[in-house]
VOROPA-177599 format. One line per 8 residues: their letters; for each residue x, y, z of N, C-alpha, C. Coordinates in steps of 0.1 Angstrom, whole numbers. Each point is the difference from the previous one (the first is absolute). Layout:
<rs>
a	X/Y/Z/X/Y/Z/X/Y/Z | ... $
</rs>
This chain:
<rs>
manpfrdt	134/2475/2137/13/-7/-3/-3/-10/-12 | 10/0/-9/-2/-8/-12/1/-15/4 | -7/-8/-7/1/-15/2/13/-5/-5 | 8/-7/8/14/-4/-4/-1/-13/-8 | -12/-6/-1/-1/-13/-7/-5/1/-14 | 6/-7/-9/-4/1/-14/-13/-7/-3 | -7/6/-10/-12/-7/-5/5/-9/-12 | -1/-13/3/6/-9/-10/-11/-7/-8 $
sggkkvsg	-12/5/0/-11/-6/-8/4/0/-15 | -3/-11/-6/4/-1/-14/14/-4/-3 | 8/-1/11/14/-4/-2/2/-15/0 | 12/-4/3/3/-14/0/-5/-6/13 | -3/-13/-1/-4/-8/12/12/-2/8 | -2/1/13/11/-3/10/-1/-14/5 | 10/-8/-3/0/-14/4/5/-1/14 | -2/-13/6/5/-3/13/-10/-1/11 $
gmlaprtr	-13/1/-3/-10/-2/10/-6/13/4 | -7/1/12/-7/11/5/10/12/2 | -3/12/-4/8/11/1/-3/9/12 | 9/4/8/-2/9/11/9/13/-2 | -4/9/-8/8/11/-4/4/10/11 | -8/1/11/3/9/10/10/-5/11 | 4/-12/-2/10/-6/10/13/7/-2 | 8/1/11/13/6/0/11/-11/-2 $
ktnatnqv	-5/-13/-1/9/-11/-1/1/-5/-15 | 11/-5/-3/2/-6/-13/-5/-15/1 | -2/-6/-12/-3/-15/0/8/-6/-10 | -1/-14/-1/9/-8/-8/-2/3/-15 | -12/5/-3/-3/2/-15/1/14/-4 | 5/9/9/1/14/-3/-13/6/-5 | -11/-4/6/-13/5/-5/-1/15/1 | 4/6/12/-2/14/2/8/8/-10 $
ndwrrggs	13/-4/-3/7/7/-10/-6/-1/-13 | -5/-12/-4/-6/-2/-13/-13/9/-1 | -7/0/11/-13/8/0/3/14/-2 | 10/6/7/3/14/-2/5/3/-14 | 6/-10/-7/4/3/-14/-11/-3/-10 | -12/-5/5/-11/-2/-9/-1/-14/-5 | 6/-9/7/-2/-14/-4/13/-8/2 | -1/-13/-4/12/-9/2/11/3/-9 $
ssspiafa	12/-2/5/12/3/-8/4/-12/-9 | -6/-11/1/3/-11/-8/-12/-7/-6 | 2/-8/-10/-11/-7/-7/3/-14/-1 | -10/-9/1/2/-14/-2/1/-5/-14 | 10/-7/-4/2/-5/-13/-1/-15/0 | -10/-6/-6/-1/-14/-1/8/-6/-12 | 4/-12/1/9/-6/-10/-2/-15/-1 | 3/-5/-12/1/-14/-3/10/-2/-11 $
figggggg	10/-8/2/10/-2/-10/6/-14/1 | 7/-4/-11/5/-13/-2/13/0/-7 | 9/-10/4/13/-1/-6/-2/-7/-14 | 11/-1/-8/0/-7/-12/-2/-15/2 | -7/-6/-9/-1/-15/0/12/-7/-3 | 2/-12/6/11/-8/-4/-1/-7/-13 | 11/-3/-7/-1/-7/-12/-3/-15/2 | -6/-6/-10/-3/-14/0/13/-8/0 $
gnysgnyg	0/-12/6/12/-8/0/5/-5/-13 | 13/0/-2/6/-5/-12/-1/-15/0 | 0/-7/-12/1/-14/-1/14/-3/-4 | 7/-9/7/14/-3/-4/3/-15/0 | -9/-9/5/3/-14/1/-9/-8/-10 | 4/-13/-2/-7/-8/-9/-14/-4/6 | -10/4/-8/-14/-2/4/-3/7/13 | 6/11/2/-3/8/12/-13/7/0 $
igaggqgg	-3/7/11/-12/8/1/4/14/4 | -9/9/-3/3/14/4/-10/5/10 | 5/9/9/-8/6/10/-5/14/-4 | -11/3/4/-5/14/-2/7/10/10 | 2/12/-5/6/10/9/-10/5/10 | 5/5/11/-8/6/10/-5/14/-4 | -11/4/5/-4/14/-1/8/8/10 | 0/13/-3/8/9/9/-6/2/14 $
gfraggvg	8/5/9/-6/3/13/-9/12/0 | -11/-1/8/-10/10/-1/-1/8/14 | -1/13/0/-2/8/12/-12/9/-2 | -8/2/11/-11/9/-1/-2/7/13 | -5/12/0/-3/8/12/-10/10/-2 | -9/1/10/-11/10/0/-11/-2/-10 | -2/-12/-5/-11/-3/-9/-9/-10/7 | -9/4/7/-9/-9/7/7/-10/9 $
aensggas	-5/-12/-1/7/-11/8/8/-9/-9 | 4/5/-12/7/-9/-9/13/-4/6 | 3/-13/-2/13/-5/5/12/5/-8 | 11/1/7/12/4/-7/7/-12/-6 | -7/-8/-8/6/-12/-5/-2/-12/9 | -4/-11/-5/-2/-12/9/-9/3/12 | 5/-3/12/-8/3/12/6/11/7 | 9/8/-6/6/11/7/-10/11/2 $
anlgaldv	1/7/12/-10/11/2/2/12/-8 | -11/7/-2/1/13/-7/10/9/7 | 8/7/-7/11/8/6/-5/14/4 | -12/4/-4/-5/13/4/4/11/-10 | -8/11/-1/4/11/-9/12/7/5 | 7/6/-9/12/8/3/-3/15/1 | 2/6/11/-2/14/2/11/8/-6 | -4/9/-10/10/8/-7/-4/15/1 $
asgdtlqv	10/8/3/-1/14/1/3/7/-13 | -5/12/-2/3/7/-13/15/2/-1 | 5/-3/-12/14/1/-3/9/-12/3 | -6/-10/7/8/-12/3/2/-7/-14 | 12/-6/-1/3/-8/-12/0/-15/3 | -5/-8/-9/-1/-14/3/6/-7/-12 | 8/-10/3/6/-8/-11/-10/-10/-5 | 0/-2/-14/-8/-9/-7/9/-8/-10 $
tvgggggg	0/-13/1/7/-9/-9/-9/-11/-4 | 0/-3/-13/-8/-11/-6/10/-11/-4 | -1/-12/6/8/-11/-3/-3/-6/-14 | 11/-4/-7/-2/-7/-13/-2/-14/2 | -6/-7/-10/-2/-14/0/13/-8/-2 | 2/-11/7/12/-8/-2/-1/-9/-13 | 12/-2/-6/1/-8/-11/-1/-15/4 | 1/-9/-10/-1/-14/4/10/-4/11 $
sstggtsq	-6/-7/10/7/-4/12/7/11/8 | -6/12/-1/6/12/7/-11/6/9 | 5/7/10/-9/7/10/-4/13/-6 | -12/4/3/-5/13/-4/6/11/8 | -2/13/-4/6/11/6/-9/5/12 | 6/7/10/-7/5/11/-7/13/-3 | -12/1/5/-8/13/-1/1/7/13 | -2/13/0/1/8/12/-10/12/0 $
fatitapg	-6/2/12/-8/12/2/4/6/13 | 5/13/0/6/6/13/12/-9/4 | -1/-5/12/11/-9/5/-5/-15/1 | -12/-3/-6/-5/-13/0/4/-7/-13 | 4/-13/1/4/-7/-12/-8/-13/-2 | -1/-4/-12/-7/-12/-4/10/-8/-8 | 5/-12/4/10/-7/-7/-6/-6/-13 | 9/-2/-10/-4/-7/-12/-2/-15/2 $
gaccggsn	-8/-6/-8/-3/-14/1/12/-8/-4 | 2/-12/6/11/-8/-4/-4/-10/-11 | 10/-5/-6/-2/-12/-9/-1/-12/8 | -9/-9/-3/-3/-11/9/10/-12/-2 | 8/1/-10/11/-9/-1/-3/-14/-7 | 10/-8/-1/1/-13/-7/-13/-8/-2 | -3/-10/9/-10/-10/-4/-13/3/7 | -2/10/7/-13/3/6/-9/7/-10 $
ntglnfgt	-11/-6/-3/-9/6/-10/-12/7/6 | 1/4/12/-11/7/6/1/15/-1 | -10/6/-5/0/15/-1/-2/5/14 | 7/11/3/-2/7/13/-3/14/-1 | -6/6/10/-3/14/-1/6/7/13 | 3/13/-2/5/9/11/15/-2/2 | 7/11/3/14/-1/3/2/-6/14 | 11/-7/2/2/-7/12/4/9/12 $
nccaaggg	5/12/-3/5/8/11/-11/8/8 | -12/1/-6/-10/8/7/-14/-7/1 | -1/-10/-8/-14/-6/-1/1/-15/-1 | -12/-6/2/0/-14/0/-1/-5/-15 | 6/-12/-3/-1/-6/-13/-12/-9/-1 | -7/1/-11/-11/-9/-3/3/-10/-10 | -4/-12/3/3/-12/-9/-9/0/-12 | 5/-8/-10/-8/-3/-12/-9/-12/2 $
sgaqnsgy	-7/-4/-11/-8/-12/1/0/-7/-13 | -2/-12/-1/0/-8/-12/0/-14/2 | -5/-8/-10/-1/-14/1/14/-6/-3 | 1/-13/3/13/-7/-3/3/0/-14 | 13/2/-3/5/1/-14/-6/12/-7 | -4/10/7/-5/13/-6/9/11/5 | 1/10/-8/7/12/5/-8/7/10 | 7/6/10/-7/6/11/-4/15/-4 $
tggngtyt	-12/4/5/-5/13/-2/7/9/10 | 4/12/-4/6/10/10/-10/4/10 | 5/3/12/-9/5/10/-5/14/-3 | -12/3/5/-6/13/-3/7/11/8 | -1/12/-5/6/12/6/-10/6/10 | 2/13/3/-9/7/9/-6/12/-6 | -11/5/6/-8/10/-5/2/14/7 | -1/11/-7/0/13/6/-12/8/-6 $
sisgsyyg	-7/7/9/-11/8/-4/5/14/-7 | 12/3/2/5/13/-7/-2/-1/-15 | 3/-12/-5/-1/-2/-15/-12/-9/-3 | -4/-8/9/-10/-10/-3/5/-12/-7 | 13/-4/2/7/-10/-7/8/-9/9 | 3/-12/-5/9/-10/6/14/2/-4 | 10/-3/9/14/1/-3/7/-12/6 | 11/-4/-7/9/-9/5/-3/-15/-1 $
gggggvsp	-7/-4/-10/-3/-14/-3/12/-8/-3 | 1/-12/4/11/-9/-3/-1/-5/-14 | 12/-3/-6/1/-5/-14/-3/-15/0 | -6/-5/-11/-3/-15/-1/12/-8/-2 | 0/-13/4/11/-9/-2/-2/-10/-11 | 11/-5/-5/-1/-11/-10/0/-13/7 | -8/-10/-5/0/-13/6/11/-9/-6 | 3/-11/7/9/-10/-7/-8/-8/-9 $
apsnpcwg	7/-7/-9/-7/-9/-9/-5/-12/9 | -11/-6/-4/-6/-11/8/10/-12/2 | 10/-2/-10/10/-10/2/13/6/-6 | 11/-6/3/13/5/-5/8/-11/-5 | 4/-1/-13/-4/11/-10/-14/-2/-5 | -5/10/-7/-14/0/-5/0/8/-13 | 6/-5/-10/1/7/-13/-14/2/-6 | -3/12/-4/-12/3/-6/-12/2/9 $
cggsvggg	2/-1/13/-11/2/9/5/12/9 | -9/5/8/4/10/10/-10/2/10 | 5/5/12/-10/4/10/-6/13/-3 | -9/4/9/-7/13/-2/7/11/8 | -5/12/-1/6/11/6/-10/8/9 | 5/7/9/-8/8/9/-2/15/-5 | -11/5/3/-3/14/-3/5/9/11 | 2/13/-3/4/9/10/-11/4/10 $
gaggggsa	4/4/12/-10/4/10/-6/14/-3 | -12/2/6/-6/13/-1/10/11/6 | 2/10/-8/9/11/4/12/0/-8 | -1/-4/-13/11/2/-10/10/-11/-1 | -3/-12/6/9/-11/-1/0/-5/-14 | 12/-4/-6/1/-5/-13/-2/-15/-1 | -4/-5/-12/-2/-14/-2/12/-7/-6 | 1/-13/2/12/-7/-5/-3/-6/-13 $
glyaptyd	11/-4/-7/-1/-6/-13/-2/-15/1 | -7/-7/-9/-2/-14/1/13/-8/-1 | 2/-10/8/11/-9/-1/1/-7/-13 | 12/0/-7/2/-6/-13/14/-5/-1 | 3/-13/0/14/-4/0/8/4/-12 | -6/3/-11/8/3/-12/0/15/-3 | -5/8/9/-1/14/-3/14/7/2 | 3/9/-9/13/7/0/-2/14/-4 $
gppvgsgg	-5/8/9/-3/14/-4/-1/9/12 | -5/12/-1/0/10/11/-11/-4/10 | -1/8/11/-10/-3/10/-14/-1/-6 | -8/-9/5/-14/-1/-4/-8/2/12 | -12/6/-1/-8/4/11/0/15/1 | 0/5/12/-1/15/1/7/5/12 | 5/12/0/6/6/11/-11/6/9 | 4/5/12/-9/7/9/-5/13/-6 $
ggntgggg	-12/3/3/-6/12/-6/8/13/4 | 1/9/-9/7/13/3/-7/8/11 | 7/5/9/-5/8/11/-10/-8/9 | 2/-13/1/-8/-8/9/9/-7/10 | 13/0/-2/8/-8/9/-2/-15/-1 | -6/-5/-10/-3/-14/-2/12/-8/-3 | 1/-13/4/11/-8/-3/0/-5/-14 | 11/-3/-6/1/-5/-14/-3/-15/-1 $
gagrggsw	-6/-4/-11/-3/-14/-2/13/-8/-2 | 0/-12/3/12/-9/0/5/-2/-14 | 13/-4/0/6/-4/-13/-5/-13/-5 | 0/-3/-13/-5/-12/-6/9/-11/2 | -5/-12/4/9/-11/2/3/-7/-13 | 10/-8/0/4/-7/-13/12/-9/3 | 6/-6/-11/11/-9/1/13/8/1 | 10/-6/7/13/7/2/6/4/-14 $
qygpktgn	-2/-8/-10/7/2/-13/-4/14/-6 | -11/6/4/-4/12/-5/4/12/8 | 8/-2/11/5/10/8/-10/6/10 | 5/9/8/-9/6/11/-10/9/-6 | -11/2/7/-11/9/-4/-1/10/11 | -3/13/-4/-1/11/10/-14/2/4 | -2/3/13/-14/3/5/-4/14/-5 | -13/3/1/-5/13/-4/2/10/11 $
sggsgivl	1/13/-4/3/10/10/-12/3/9 | 3/5/12/-10/5/9/-5/14/-5 | -11/4/5/-6/13/-3/6/11/9 | 1/12/-5/5/11/8/-10/3/11 | 5/7/10/-9/4/11/-7/13/-3 | -7/5/10/-7/13/-1/-1/6/14 | -2/13/1/-2/7/13/-13/8/-2 | -10/-2/8/-13/7/0/-1/8/13 $
iqypdslt	-5/13/-2/-3/8/12/-13/6/-1 | -6/4/12/-13/6/0/2/11/11 | -4/13/-4/2/11/10/-12/10/-1 | -2/8/10/-11/10/0/0/9/-12 | -12/2/-6/-1/8/-12/3/15/2 | 3/4/12/4/14/3/15/2/-3 | 7/-11/-2/15/1/-2/3/-1/-15 | 12/6/-2/6/-1/-14/13/-7/1 $
itvgagls	2/-10/-9/12/-8/-1/10/6/-10 | 12/-1/4/11/3/-9/9/-12/-2 | 2/-4/-12/7/-12/-3/14/4/-6 | 11/-5/6/13/3/-4/5/-7/-12 | 11/3/-5/6/-6/-12/3/-15/3 | -1/-8/-10/4/-14/1/-12/-9/3 | -12/5/2/-11/-8/2/-10/1/-11 | -6/-11/-4/-11/0/-10/-13/-5/6 $
gspgttsg	-11/5/-3/-13/-4/5/-11/9/-5 | -11/0/7/-11/8/-4/-10/1/11 | -8/12/0/-10/1/10/-12/-9/-3 | -6/-4/11/-12/-9/-2/-13/8/3 | -10/-7/5/-13/6/2/0/9/12 | -9/10/1/-3/8/11/-14/-2/5 | -2/-5/12/-13/-3/5/0/-2/15 | -11/2/6/-1/-2/14/9/9/9 $
gfkrhsft	4/11/-6/9/9/7/15/-3/-1 | 3/-9/-10/14/-5/-1/4/1/-15 | 13/2/-2/7/-2/-13/8/-12/1 | 3/-6/-12/9/-12/-1/10/2/-10 | 12/-6/2/11/1/-10/7/-14/0 | 4/-4/-12/7/-12/-1/14/3/-7 | 10/-7/6/14/1/-6/4/-14/-6 | 4/1/-12/1/-13/-8/15/-3/-3 $
sgsgvisf	9/9/1/14/-3/-2/9/11/5 | 12/-3/3/10/10/4/2/1/15 | 7/11/3/4/3/14/1/15/2 | -5/6/10/1/14/2/-8/4/13 | -2/13/2/-7/5/12/-13/7/-4 | -9/0/9/-13/7/-1/-2/9/12 | -8/10/-1/-4/9/11/-14/4/-2 | -6/6/11/-13/5/0/-1/14/5 $
s	-10/7/-4/-2/14/5/-15/3/0 $
</rs>
């Protein structure tokens, strides 16, 4: 009598724990069905992605100060024990079967005093960073909807440094640093003198421009780094007679994925990005702009 059980040596690894192929019963992980087909029907996809950074605060009042923009919200799953932003737990890898389609959207950076765009992977979203608003000159990191906000630091009458972002091993980089804030002048009025400014936080946060009562020009400092989700540096302070000043834009978001090197990815129209390194049995891909669907085979 022929052996009814397949020889699966050299095939896919069957996930779900110890396998009992001769049992007549099913189990929660469908191991027996998978074993008969020569391996698991789904594959784990790890991910890390961030929303667009918030724009730095506009300056609109006499001798006002500007706030740094927030970094975008960060989500991560299936990459070691890395947090999903702030103190949120890792979300775990996403199991994907051949032919499944997944939505990918990369959030844009927010303009001055504006919120960044939401990024998405599958059904999981990461909100854009907010603008920190009026007179608060503390840089913040992480989006408020999914992650904890980190404060800035700085001496009295100094601009505050944006809070640092978070790290992912998929790319080996930090994302979502807060933008730096403008300080008030040491006294009001203070013609010809000025306070100092804060630098951006690690992870693409922008720096603010130096306070100058007589300045009448475009934003000074820097925006959040592109594809970092970093917050924009604050608008430059000055006297009311020179009009309002606009904060720097936040950095656009990014979506990073890591998947078994036995799979092939298909990227649909509307998405821009590039393949990354292949090592340790995994391929990597980054999406830097747009919105569309991807699939694996």
